[in-house]
C-alpha positions, 0 to 999 in steps of 0.5 A: 410128471408133476403138475406144478413145481413152485420155486421159492417158499415165501408166503406167495409161493406157499400160498400158490402151492396150497391153492394148486394142491387144494385142487388136486394137482400134484405139487412140489415146492423148492426153497434155496434156504434151510427153512420156508418163510421168505419175508415171514420168518422168525429167528433168534438174531440177538440173544437166546430166547429173543424170537425176531422177525427179520422182515415182516412182523405186523400183519394188517393185510395178512389177516384181511387176506381173502386167500388166507381167510379161506384156508384152515391155517388155525388148524396148523398153529396160526393164531393172530394176537392183537395189541390194544392199539394197531398203531400210533404216531408220536409227536415231539411234544409228547402227544400222539395220534392213534390208528385205533380199531375204533373210527371214533377214537382214531378221529378224536386223536386227530383233533376236532378240526379233522375228526369229521373229515376222517370219519367221512373219509373211511365211512363209505368203505368200512362196512364193505371192507371184505368185498373191497379187499378181495376186489382191490387185491385182485387187480388187474381183475382175475375175476369180475369185481364183487362190488364194482361201485364201491371199487370205482368209488375207492378209486376216485379217492385213492388213485390221485397222489396222496398229497391230494388226500392230505389236503382234506385235513386241516391240522398236521396230526392227521396229515402226518399219520396218513403220510406215514401210512403211505410210506410203509410201501416206500412210495413218494407222497406225490406218487400215483395211487398212493392215496389208495395205499394209506386208505387201505392200511387204515381201513384194515386196522378198523376192520380187522386190526394190525395183529402179529402172529403168535410165536412170530411170523414163521407161524404163518409160513409154517402153517402153510407148509404143514397144510400143503404137506397134508394136501400131498404136496412136497417141500424141499429146502436147501435146494438152490435153483439156477436154471430150469433144468435144475427142477423136475419135469412138470406141466407148470413152473411157478416162481416166487422170485424177483423178475430179475432172478426168473429172467436169469433162471428161465432164460428170458433175457432182457424181458424184465429189463424195464422193471424198477427196483425201489429204495432199500431199508436199514433194519435194526432188531433189538433185544430190550430189557423192558419196554420202550420208554415212549413219552406219549402214553398211547404209544406204549400199547401200540403194536406199530409205531411210526416215527416222523415229526411231520409230513415235511419230515417224512417227505424229506426222508422219502425223497432222500432215499428214493430220488436223491441217492443219499441216507436221510439225516432224520429217517422216517421210521416204521417200528414194531414191538411184537411183545406188546401182544405176544410175551412169548417172543422174549424172556419174562420182563424183556422185549423184542423191538425192530425199526427200519428206515429207508436208504438208497438201493444197495446202500452200504452205510450204517444208519444205526446212529441216525435211527437211534437219535430218532428214537430218542427224540420220542422215547428218551432213554431208549439206548439204555434199554438195549441188551443187544442189536442186530443190524441189517442194511441192503447187503445183509438183506439181500443175503437173507432174501435174494428177492430184496434186490438192493435192499428193496423189501417190496421186491420192486418200486411201488411208484408210478404205474408199477404200483398197480401194473407189475412186473410189466403193464399187462392184464395177465401179470402172472404170465411170462414169455413161456406158456408153462412158466408163471411168476407169483412174488410180490413183484406181481399185484397186489404187490408187497405184504404178507397176504398170499394174494399174489400166489393166490391170483397166479395159481388161478392163472396156473390151474386154467392152463393145467385144465386145458386139454 
């Protein structure tokens, strides 16, 4: 009998399997698709030689992850590559604000009236980033916080809605960039603890950057899988699990799946019926014949680019997708240009590029024209650079990754108490109604992102059970 079986080979499932194998437990991992990776895959979606990341591409939480940093993933091929600028946010007047590695450069891009405010906002936390990241990404606490004072101080700033925090800034440049940071988790700007979301992303950029993985996000998953194999674990792909009886006998079962799928497989009935899924996204991967022709020079060297003309425009787009059930006329876009840092992603002189905007859950329309109209506002002539495009709305995203219910790439709404207490309000979020069954997906704390911390935290709960006599 195995000690543990893990279902789902996304970053969290892989990390959970690795953590258990490192502690001497026998582990087998089962994945429905033909490759490991989940939200960290790389594929040729458009033309030969153009390597695209179907979901996550830039990894501010990956390089800062306490779980990943404790593993020898570099020995298995993972290499982080940094663009000159982690993130930029262009404006219609041809200028841009930047989220740079330097706090001073970032503050200066906001203008003189907000530069000091920004420096004072991040200063108390930046020097303690590693400890804060570990404590924050272990909530609800799976261990005593290493720095409870800093964590509490961060909570005072971050737990109120981000709209409160935005009032600290006097001008639109800082407000708009920060609103865009919050929108990365598809949360309305007036939601509980959304200030913490924006602040975490900003601190991550200054502390460790927003890198891409050389060769694509698949490199992260492949490194985890190779390490797991070296530890004696086994990986089985093309193995769809429909019920627990499909799996070999084990002392514990760990699911990197949505709560809905887990309830169906394990026979938990309506246990997760109250779990809410958020809006979907519409994503386009592009093969380009050269760099994106951004008007603002600062944007040309940025790995990630946020597209939203103002705080009001971003808020309107988020409300349309999450509350009004319609696709926004001017979607807020998150875009990534991996080729800025990693020229191996495309043939010489060419580039890969992706963009997505928020749409209602399960939406079946086509947002291509709206996305490209937005891009043309800040990069005139963009369409002329397009060699090929691959589009994916909610139905296609679900087909690619079953955890993206309704096209929700966060595997659950990141709003209200569910931002911190997921999949149910509990101090033991990785436990389920069955004492030998656990959940470790992005539907558990600390939530979405390629960081493996949900898997790491769940593995702690599992090995405590496995060590019981």
